[in-house]
C-alpha positions as a Markdown table, in Angstrom:
| # | Residue | x | y | z |
|---|---|---|---|---|
| 1 | Met | -13.3 | 80.4 | -83.9 |
| 2 | Val | -10.5 | 78.2 | -82.4 |
| 3 | Ile | -10.1 | 74.9 | -84.1 |
| 4 | Ser | -7.9 | 72.3 | -82.6 |
| 5 | Thr | -6.1 | 69.7 | -84.7 |
| 6 | Glu | -7.2 | 67.0 | -82.4 |
| 7 | Gly | -10.5 | 65.2 | -82.8 |
| 8 | Lys | -12.5 | 63.8 | -85.6 |
| 9 | Ser | -13.1 | 65.4 | -89.0 |
| 10 | Ile | -16.1 | 64.7 | -91.3 |
| 11 | Ile | -17.1 | 66.0 | -94.7 |
| 12 | Gly | -20.8 | 66.5 | -95.4 |
| 13 | Val | -23.4 | 68.8 | -97.0 |
| 14 | Val | -25.4 | 71.5 | -95.3 |
| 15 | Val | -29.1 | 70.6 | -95.4 |
| 16 | Ser | -30.5 | 73.3 | -93.0 |
| 17 | Asn | -29.3 | 76.7 | -91.8 |
| 18 | Ala | -32.6 | 78.0 | -90.3 |
| 19 | Met | -31.1 | 78.4 | -86.8 |
| 20 | Asp | -28.9 | 81.1 | -85.5 |
| 21 | Lys | -25.2 | 80.1 | -85.5 |
| 22 | Ser | -26.1 | 76.4 | -86.2 |
| 23 | Val | -26.4 | 74.2 | -89.2 |
| 24 | Val | -27.4 | 70.6 | -89.9 |
| 25 | Ile | -24.9 | 68.6 | -91.9 |
| 26 | Glu | -25.8 | 65.4 | -93.7 |
| 27 | Val | -23.0 | 62.8 | -94.1 |
| 28 | Thr | -23.7 | 59.9 | -96.6 |
| 29 | Ser | -21.7 | 56.7 | -96.7 |
| 30 | Leu | -21.8 | 53.4 | -98.5 |
| 31 | Val | -21.9 | 50.2 | -96.4 |
| 32 | Ser | -22.1 | 46.6 | -97.4 |
| 33 | His | -25.2 | 44.5 | -96.5 |
| 34 | Lys | -24.1 | 41.7 | -94.2 |
| 35 | Leu | -26.0 | 38.9 | -95.9 |
| 36 | Tyr | -26.6 | 40.1 | -99.5 |
| 37 | Lys | -23.3 | 42.1 | -99.9 |
| 38 | Lys | -25.2 | 44.8 | -101.8 |
| 39 | Arg | -23.9 | 48.4 | -101.2 |
| 40 | Ile | -26.4 | 50.5 | -99.3 |
| 41 | Arg | -26.4 | 54.3 | -99.0 |
| 42 | Arg | -26.6 | 55.4 | -95.3 |
| 43 | Ser | -26.9 | 58.9 | -94.0 |
| 44 | Ser | -26.3 | 60.6 | -90.7 |
| 45 | Arg | -27.1 | 64.1 | -89.6 |
| 46 | Phe | -25.0 | 66.3 | -87.3 |
| 47 | Met | -25.7 | 69.7 | -85.8 |
| 48 | Ala | -22.7 | 71.9 | -86.1 |
| 49 | His | -21.7 | 75.4 | -84.8 |
| 50 | Asp | -21.4 | 78.1 | -87.5 |
| 51 | Glu | -20.2 | 81.2 | -85.6 |
| 52 | Lys | -20.5 | 83.7 | -88.5 |
| 53 | Asn | -23.6 | 82.2 | -90.2 |
| 54 | Ile | -21.8 | 81.9 | -93.5 |
| 55 | Cys | -22.9 | 78.4 | -94.5 |
| 56 | Glu | -25.8 | 78.0 | -97.0 |
| 57 | Val | -27.9 | 75.0 | -97.9 |
| 58 | Gly | -26.0 | 72.9 | -100.4 |
| 59 | Asp | -22.5 | 73.8 | -99.3 |
| 60 | Lys | -19.9 | 71.0 | -98.8 |
| 61 | Val | -18.2 | 71.6 | -95.5 |
| 62 | Arg | -15.7 | 69.9 | -93.1 |
| 63 | Ile | -16.7 | 69.7 | -89.5 |
| 64 | Val | -14.5 | 68.9 | -86.5 |
| 65 | Ser | -15.5 | 67.5 | -83.1 |
| 66 | Thr | -15.4 | 69.9 | -80.2 |
| 67 | Arg | -16.6 | 70.1 | -76.6 |
| 68 | Pro | -20.4 | 70.0 | -76.1 |
| 69 | Leu | -21.8 | 73.4 | -77.0 |
| 70 | Ser | -25.5 | 72.5 | -76.4 |
| 71 | Lys | -27.8 | 69.5 | -76.1 |
| 72 | Arg | -27.2 | 68.3 | -79.6 |
| 73 | Lys | -24.2 | 70.3 | -80.9 |
| 74 | Arg | -20.8 | 68.6 | -80.6 |
| 75 | Trp | -19.3 | 69.7 | -83.9 |
| 76 | Glu | -18.0 | 72.9 | -85.4 |
| 77 | Val | -17.7 | 74.0 | -89.0 |
| 78 | Ala | -14.0 | 74.1 | -89.8 |
| 79 | Glu | -14.1 | 75.2 | -93.5 |
| 80 | Ile | -16.3 | 75.4 | -96.5 |
| 81 | Ile | -14.9 | 73.1 | -99.1 |
| 82 | Gln | -17.3 | 74.0 | -102.0 |
| 83 | Lys | -20.1 | 76.5 | -102.2 |
| 84 | Arg | -23.4 | 75.4 | -103.6 |
| 85 | Lys | -23.9 | 75.6 | -107.4 |
């Protein structure tokens, strides 16, 4: 797995690893409502390439952007920050 230093990097949690060499990462963020100024939790899901199938559900991982690998995969798992508890 070759990881370039260029491109975006995102930290998220693995929510699915049912596929071969692919995982689904959920990234949550807090945004402010335009009118009411209340903080709202928003989440996005990204499919990422996991070459060695080492990620498990609940792991905190860092993903980096890469060339398109399939229809929905544009990210690659760079490292596992924290294993699930």
